[in-house]
N, C-alpha and C positions, 0 to 999 in steps of 0.2 A: 558595512562590517568588513573588517580585514580578515582574510582567510587565516585559519589557525590549525587546520588539520593537515597531515601529510597526504600526498597524492594517493597512497595505497589505501587510505580510508574511504576514497570516493565510492567504490561499489557498496560498501556497507552503509554509508550515509544515504546513498541513493535508495537502497532497499528500505532503510528506516523511514525516509520521507514518503516514498511512494506507498509503502504498506500503510503508513499512518493516514495519509490522505484518502487512499482508496477505501480503507476500512471505515473511516469517518463518513464518507459519502454513502457507502452501501448500508451501514447500520442505520444511518439517518433515514434513508428511504424505507428500509424494512420496518423501522420503528414507526414511522409515519403511517405506513400501510397497516400495521398491526393495531395501533392504539389511537391514531389520529393526533393532529397537532393541538387540539383543544384539551387533551388530557393534561391535568395539572402536573403530572409526573413525567411528561414527555422528555424534558431535558435530562432529568435524572436517569430515566430508563435508557435513553439514547447514550448518555455518557458511560453507563455501566456496560452496555452492549459493546460500545466502541473499544473500551479498554480490554475486554475479553477477546474481542476479535483481533485487535492489534497484537496481542500476545501470541496469537496463532499466526497471523499474517506475516509478521516480520521474519521469523525463522523460515517460514515456507518460501517467501520470496527470495531469501538468500540462497535457497536450494534450487528453486525453480527458474530464477532469472538466467543463470548460465545455461541451463538446459534449453530454455526458450531462445536464447541468443544463438545457440548452436543450431537449433532447428531452423531459425530464420536464415542463418548463414547457408544452409543447404538449399533453401527455397529461392533465395535472391541471387541473381546473376552478379558476378564480380564485375566491377567497372573495367572497361577496356582502356589500356594505357596508350 
């Protein structure tokens, strides 16, 4: 696939993808623990939970990522030149 977004879109796309994948995994595990994989509604319930979670996770990560980056910057030594 040829890149089509401007460089300034990178942080937003990163947040979009990371929040989507993370919420997919977390809701999958939570749904599995709550109802089990043998439940005939597993996929439907997981999908519904994922969409709701992603709607929260995406804006949150856009706010939290710069804060986390700043905190990591304070904890990690700068490379010596």
